[in-house]
N, C-alpha and C positions, 0 to 999 in steps of 0.2 A: 504494500499499500503506498510506500516510500518516494516509490519511484513515478508515481502518478502525481501529480499539478493540481487535476480536478479532486475536487471530496463528493463530488457528485454519487447519491447513492446509487442512480441508477446503472452510471458508466461503471464503477469499479463493482455492483454486481454483474454483471456484463464480463467484463475481465475477468474475474474467479471462476463462473460458469463456461467461461472462455479456456484457459489456461490456467488455472489448475482446479476444478475436477476433472478433469480428464487424467489428467495424471493421480488422483488418489482412485478415480475407479480405473485402468486401463484392469484390461482382461479379469475384472469383480464374478463373472459369470465363471469362470474355471476358475481364479482362486476368489473365491471372499471369506475375509478375515471368522475366525469363528471363536477365539480365543478373546474374555471383555480385553485383556491385555491391548490384544491387538485393533477392533472395534477401537477402544477409546482416542486411541492415539490416528486412525483416522477423525473421529469427529473432533480434534480438536485440533484439530486444520480448519474445518469448517467457523467452529464456536468460538476459534481464536479470529478470526477473520469479520465475523460478525458483528464480536466487542467492540471489535478498532472504529465501527463506521460513525459515525459522528451524535447519528439523530438517535443511535440503541444503545449505546455505554448502557447506560444500566437497568433494560430489559433484564431476563432470564430468557436461555435458551430457545426456550423452545419458542418465546414467542417472540423474540428476535426474526427466530426461521419463518416465523407464519408470517409477521409483519414484510419482512422482503419478497415473500411468494414463496418461497423452494423447500425444498424439502432436506429430512434429517438426512444424511448419507446411509445411514442404514438402511431406514423404506427407501431410498432409492438403490440399493443393493433391489432390495428385496422382485421391487418393479423389475428390473433391466434382468432378471432369473427368471419371473414369468413370464415377461415379452419370448424370452429365448425359449423355452416348454414351449411358448406357443406356435411361434417357429419350427422348433423340433418336431411337434407329434401333426404341426397339417403341410407338414412337407417344403416349408419355407428356405432350408435351406442345408448345406449339402450333404449333413447328416443320414443317419438310416432311425427312425424312434427306434425300431427292437434294438438296434447296440446302448441304450441309454432308455429309455424309458416302457415301460408297461403295463397296457391298461389295464386295471381292477376286472375281477374274473367278474366278481360280484356285478351285480345292476341291482342294487336293494332297494338306492335312494332314488327321488323321484328327479329327472332334471336330466343333463346331458350325455352321453353313456361314452365322454372322455374323462372319467374318474381313471382314473394315474391311483397303480401301486403302488406301496412301499415298499422296497425286501426288508426283509429285518438283517443288521449285521449285527454281527458279534466285533468284530474290531473296530476300533473308535480310529480307526484310522482310515477307515470305507464310510465311518458317516457320515462325512462331510465333503461327500463324493460328488463331484456332478448329479448321475442318477441316483444320486439316494436324498 
């Protein structure tokens, strides 16, 4: 923020979204942080940015994010994961759905037929894999 002459909140927010957030979200579909330490480290960047904006200094973080019309980075990662799952299911990527995701064998719920099956994993390293 010290590199910019302007103190306009909209311009600074656009600069953050354009230059900083892509670095924080790079490959987040493949590698999504699972430990609290990693999540807080990534979220701290956006937290510090919003705290330095002149008109938002005294507000709590959730209120600053809402005022700016942003999402928390954790929520944004979740949305990007869901969008990527949608793309895999409907064949909008070059990935084969059967390699990553399986449809649920039971159709007990009312609704769409695209319920995904979550496989059981006994290993902690597989729990946070893309298809699980």
